[in-house]
C-alpha positions in Angstrom: 108.0 -31.6 -7.0 107.2 -29.8 -10.3 105.8 -26.3 -10.1 102.5 -25.7 -11.8 103.3 -22.7 -14.1 100.5 -20.9 -15.8 100.6 -19.2 -19.2 101.8 -15.9 -17.6 104.6 -17.6 -15.8 103.0 -17.3 -12.3 103.1 -20.6 -10.3 100.0 -21.9 -8.5 101.8 -21.4 -5.2 102.6 -17.8 -6.0 98.9 -17.2 -6.9 97.7 -18.7 -3.6 100.2 -16.7 -1.6 99.1 -13.4 -3.2 95.4 -14.2 -2.7 96.0 -15.0 1.0 97.8 -11.8 1.6 95.1 -9.8 -0.2 92.4 -11.4 2.0 94.3 -10.7 5.2 94.7 -7.1 4.1 91.0 -6.7 3.5 90.3 -8.1 7.0 92.8 -5.7 8.6 91.4 -2.7 6.7 87.8 -3.6 7.7 88.8 -4.1 11.4 90.7 -0.9 11.3 87.6 1.2 10.4 85.8 0.0 13.5 88.8 0.0 15.9 89.5 3.6 15.0 86.1 4.6 16.4 85.3 5.0 20.1 84.0 1.7 21.5 80.5 3.0 22.0 80.3 4.2 18.4 81.7 0.9 17.1 79.1 -1.0 19.1 76.4 1.1 17.6 77.6 0.3 14.1 77.7 -3.4 14.8 74.2 -3.3 16.3 73.0 -1.4 13.3 74.4 -3.9 10.9 72.6 -6.7 12.8 69.2 -4.9 13.1 66.5 -4.6 10.5 64.4 -1.6 11.4 60.6 -1.7 11.2 58.0 -0.6 10.2 58.5 -0.9 6.5 56.9 1.1 3.7 53.3 0.3 3.0 51.2 0.7 -0.1 47.5 -0.1 0.0 46.5 -3.6 -0.9 43.5 -4.9 -2.7 41.7 -6.9 0.0 40.3 -9.3 -2.7 43.8 -10.0 -3.9 45.0 -10.6 -0.4 42.1 -13.0 0.3 42.7 -14.9 -3.0 46.4 -15.3 -2.3 45.8 -16.5 1.3 43.1 -19.0 0.2 45.5 -20.7 -2.4 48.5 -20.6 0.0 46.6 -22.4 2.8 46.8 -25.5 0.6 50.6 -25.1 0.3 51.7 -24.3 3.9 48.5 -23.8 6.0 47.0 -21.1 8.1 49.7 -18.8 9.5 51.7 -18.9 6.2 48.6 -18.2 4.2 47.3 -15.2 6.1 50.8 -13.6 6.2 51.3 -14.2 2.5 48.0 -12.4 1.7 49.6 -9.2 3.0 53.3 -9.7 2.3 53.2 -11.0 -1.3 51.3 -8.0 -2.7 53.8 -5.8 -0.9 56.7 -7.7 -2.5 55.2 -6.6 -5.8 54.3 -3.0 -5.0 57.1 -2.0 -2.5 59.8 -4.7 -3.0 62.7 -4.1 -0.7 62.6 -6.0 2.6 59.4 -7.7 1.8 61.2 -9.7 -0.9 63.6 -11.1 1.6 61.1 -11.8 4.4 61.0 -15.6 4.8 57.3 -16.5 4.8 58.1 -20.1 5.8 59.3 -18.7 9.2 55.7 -18.4 10.3 54.6 -21.8 9.1 54.9 -23.0 12.7 51.6 -21.3 13.5 49.7 -24.2 11.8 47.0 -25.7 13.9 47.4 -23.2 16.7 51.2 -23.5 16.8 52.3 -26.9 15.6 48.9 -28.5 16.2 48.5 -27.3 19.9 45.2 -25.6 19.2 46.2 -22.3 20.8 45.8 -18.9 19.0 44.5 -19.4 15.5 47.4 -19.5 13.0 45.5 -17.1 10.7 45.7 -14.4 13.5 49.3 -15.2 14.1 50.4 -14.9 10.5 48.4 -11.7 9.9 49.7 -10.2 13.1 53.3 -10.7 12.0 52.5 -9.0 8.7 50.8 -6.1 10.5 53.9 -5.8 12.8 56.1 -5.2 9.8 53.9 -2.4 8.5 52.5 -0.4 11.4 54.3 1.5 14.1 54.0 0.2 17.7 50.8 2.1 18.9 48.9 1.5 15.7 50.0 -2.1 15.5 48.6 -2.9 18.9 45.3 -1.4 18.1 44.9 -3.0 14.7 45.8 -6.5 16.1 43.4 -6.1 19.0 40.7 -5.2 16.6 41.5 -8.1 14.3 41.4 -10.5 17.3 38.0 -9.2 18.4 36.7 -9.2 14.8 37.7 -12.8 14.4 36.1 -13.8 17.6 32.7 -12.1 17.0 32.1 -12.6 13.3 30.2 -15.3 11.5 33.0 -17.2 9.8 34.3 -17.8 7.3 33.4 -14.6 5.4 35.3 -15.3 2.2 33.8 -17.4 -0.6 36.4 -18.4 -3.2 35.6 -18.2 -6.9 36.6 -21.9 -7.3 36.2 -23.6 -4.0 38.0 -26.9 -3.4 35.1 -28.2 -1.2 31.6 -27.0 -0.2 29.9 -26.9 3.2 26.8 -25.3 4.7 27.7 -23.8 8.1 29.3 -20.7 9.4 30.0 -20.2 13.1 31.0 -17.5 15.6 34.0 -18.7 17.6 33.7 -16.2 20.5 37.4 -16.9 20.9 40.7 -16.4 19.1 41.7 -20.0 19.9 42.2 -22.5 17.2 40.6 -25.6 18.9 37.5 -23.6 19.9 37.1 -22.0 16.5 37.6 -25.2 14.5 35.7 -27.4 17.1 32.5 -25.3 17.0 32.5 -25.3 13.3 33.1 -29.1 13.0 30.3 -29.8 15.4 27.9 -27.6 13.4 28.9 -29.1 10.1 29.2 -32.7 11.4 32.6 -33.4 9.9 36.0 -34.6 11.1 39.3 -32.7 11.3 40.8 -34.3 8.1 37.7 -33.8 6.0 37.9 -31.8 2.7 35.2 -29.5 4.1 37.1 -28.7 7.3 40.3 -28.0 5.3 38.4 -25.7 2.9 36.8 -23.9 5.9 40.2 -23.1 7.3 41.5 -22.0 3.9 38.6 -19.6 3.7 39.2 -18.5 7.2 42.8 -17.5 6.3 41.5 -15.6 3.3 38.9 -13.8 5.5 41.6 -12.7 8.0 43.9 -11.5 5.3 41.0 -9.6 3.7 40.1 -7.9 7.0 43.8 -7.1 7.8 44.2 -5.4 4.4 41.0 -3.4 5.0 42.3 -2.2 8.4 45.8 -1.4 7.1 44.4 0.5 4.2 42.2 2.6 6.5 45.3 3.2 8.7 47.3 4.3 5.6 44.5 6.7 4.7 44.4 8.2 8.2 40.8 7.1 8.6 41.3 4.1 10.9 39.4 4.2 14.1 40.0 1.5 16.7 36.9 -0.3 17.8 37.9 -2.8 20.5 37.5 -1.3 23.9 36.9 -4.4 26.0 39.1 -5.5 28.9 41.6 -8.3 28.2 41.0 -9.8 31.6 38.4 -9.8 34.4 40.4 -12.1 36.7 43.7 -10.3 37.1 45.7 -12.1 34.4 46.0 -11.6 30.6 43.2 -13.7 29.1 39.9 -13.6 27.3 36.7 -13.1 29.2 34.4 -16.0 28.1 36.1 -18.6 30.4 32.9 -20.2 31.5 32.0 -21.4 28.0 34.6 -24.1 28.3 35.6 -24.2 32.0 32.3 -23.8 33.8 32.7 -22.1 37.2 36.2 -23.4 37.8 38.2 -20.4 36.7 40.9 -18.4 38.4 39.8 -15.9 41.0 40.9 -12.3 40.6 44.6 -12.0 41.6 
């Protein structure tokens, strides 16, 4: 077999051999750094490499910008994606860093109350993910609790886009953070079906409303002026739940455990 000789006289086989030895050498060197450390320290380094620490840096967001982004993005990837994007996209622009690598599509599963199951509203899920990236543990819990309560007790949607894709008459108070209750009450009031342009635009405006409110809360937190407002119990029957069970379930609710 003929050797393939390059212009500098080195054969292809020689080149591959050198490259292989170089790669092996790099591997041994890298492994040697860790193996030279005590096992506990090596484990810490490995864990550190695999972990992305939060919270991340926050710069105040224009709530109107957050709402406008969320409204448009609902029509791309629906509710959870939309409400998260209203917070994360402005932070990509102002802070950069980890926000640029955060995969927004990873929260798309929240659509329709998690893949159409009608559980927690996807707008709350997406916004809560964004809040969790920004605020430390204690603050995060308070802000998310307040957002859930605000969503459940506010005449919605709050946001009105400059160029709406559909028009409708009604706003409703869900009295629940659940998708199927929130959407169902509004559909009944408006007299439209799930696939109607009106219902779609209502949910797009809802995502915008939630992103707006999340930005307002985070800005107050950043200023040191945020005061938690939700003080209600999460359960009256010994389990984690909301308290308006009888609205849907009549008297057939769990007894206190």
